[in-house]
N, C-alpha and C positions, 0 to 999 in steps of 0.2 A: 469779916463783915458779913459774908454770905455763907450759906451752908456749904459743906465740903463738896458735895456732889455737883453743885453749881460752879464752884471755883475750879473744880477739875475740868469740867467741860470748857469753861472760859479759857483756862490755861492751854488746853489742846487747840482751841481755835486761834489763840494768840501765836502758838507755835507754828500753825499752818500759815498764818499771815506772814510770819517772818520768813518761812520757806518761800512764799510767793515773792516777797521783796527780793530775796537773794536770786531767784530765777530771773526776775526782771532786770536786776543789775548785770546779770550775765548775758542779757539780751535774748533770753529764751521766752518763747510765747506760751501763754496760758489760755486755754479755751475759756470763753465767756462763762459757760455753764459751770466751770471748775474754779472760777475766781471767787474768793470770799469777799474781797473788797471791804474788809472789816474796819470799823473805826478803831481808834487807839483805846487802850485801857483807861487812860485819863478821861477821855470823852465818855466812855461807858460809865465810869464812876459819877461823872457829872450828870448824865441822864438819870441815873439811879437817885442821886441826892436831890436833884431838882424835882423829880416826880414825887419823892417822899415829902419834900417841903411843901409842895402844892397839894398834897393828898390826892393826887391824880387817880381817877378811877376809869376815865375814858381816854385812851391813848391810841392814836393812829400812827402807824409806821408805814412809810412808802419806801420799799426797798428792803425786803427781808434778808436776802442772801442766805447765809448759812445759819442765821439766827443769833449772831453774837450780840448785836445791840438789842435784839428782841428779848434776850435773856435778862439783860440789865433792866430794861423797862418793865418786863413782866415780874421780875423780883420785887420791884417797887410797887407795882399795881396790886400784887398779891397781898401786901400788907394792908391795903384798903379794900380788899375784896373786889378789886377792879379788874379791868380787862384791857388787853392790847389787841387791836385789829391790825394785822400786818399783811401787806400786799406785795406780791412780786409777780412779774410777767413770765418768769422761767420756771417750769415745773420741776426741773432738777434742783433748783434752790429751795423750793417749798418742801420737797422730800427731805433734803438735808436738814432744814430747819426743824421739821417735824421730828426727826430722829433725835436731834439735840434737845429739844424741848421735853421729849418723853424721858430722857435720861435725867434731866434736871427736875422732873415732875412739875413742870410749869404749864403743861399743855392745857389745863383747865382755865388758865388765865390768858390764853392767847387764841384768837381766831385767825387762822392762816387762810388767806384768800389768794387764789391764782387768778390773775386777771388785770384789767385796766383800772388804775387807781382813780381815774376820773369817774368811772361808773360807780365805784365803791363810795366815793365822796358824795355823789349825787343821791345815793340811797340812804345815807346816814341821817337819822332823825334826832337822836339825842345829842346835846351839846358836848363837844370835845374839850378836854383840858389841855392836851398836848398833841401836836402833830410833829413828827420827826421825818424829815426828808433826806433820803440817802439814795437817790436814783439819778436818772439822766438830768443833768443840769438844764438842758434845753426845755424841760417841762416844769421847772420850779415855779416860774411866774404863774402858769396855769394852776398848779397845785395850790399855791398860796391864795390865789383869787377864790378858788373853790373852798379852801379850808376856812377862810375868813367867814363864810356864810354859816359854817358849822361850829366855829370856835366860840367858847363862852367869853364874856368880858374878863380880861386879865389872863386869858389863855395864851399859850406860847407856841410859836412855830419855830422849830430848830432846823436850820438848813446846813447840811454838811458840805464840806469841800469849797468853802468860799475863798480860802486863801490859795489853794492849789488849783482852783478853777482855770486860771489862764494856762497852766501846764496841761490840764486835761483837754482843753479846747484851743490848742495852739492854732488850729486852722480857722477858728472863728472866735477870737477873744471878745467880740462884742456881746456874746452871750452873757459873759460874766459882768460886763459893765452895765448891761441893761437890767440884769437881776438886781444888782446893788442899787442902781438908781431907782428902780421900782420900789424896793423895800424902804429906802431912806427918804423917799418923797411921798409915800402913801399917808394920807391924813389920819387913817385909823390905826397906824402902826408906830411903835417905837422900838428901835433896834440897836443892838451892839454886837460887834464882832469879837468873839472869844478866840484868842490866839493859840488854840491847841494845834501843835505842829505834828505833821505837815499839813493837815487838812484845813483847819480853821472851821469854826462853827458860828453861824449867825443866829443869835437869840432875838426873836422878834415877838413883841407882846401886842395883843389887841387892846387898844386903849380907848376905842370909841365904837359905838354901834354904827 
């Protein structure tokens, strides 16, 4: 489906994610800056296919990590001469993502930004087609509120980890409950939970101005 050089990098990142999972199962710690926290391949394919179907040219990703999901999104954006704006707060993650994007030759279709996603959202002027959230779940409601102002009608917000959110936030499960209540009661949104295991992906469409 994708060029060989892209599939090779994706496979390498998938192998590293499996290595992470095995370390976690053994109870070994992984430094935050060394964690890829990648989505599954099935989610990646979905991001790619949805972006292609929507002919998305303006995509915002919050939570770059090593660039796994960025590669799927950029591969789709490239077909429409579009661009992905990808934001992360850790410089080590931006460096790793930049290396991977150069190998895949997708760097011209991605703008990597080190910094606060709130500041990035406030500076965006052109309407966004897709916003992909894969960051701290405590910030999702703020990100969605800001994204709504920038999202075109019919645009989509994709929130990762909605199924395993209670496991991630065992100390404060209300974070997950508040997020889902906000999404499902907002008058401008229509949403559905996609059961990609183990993460879960919430697909939310802007249906009203």
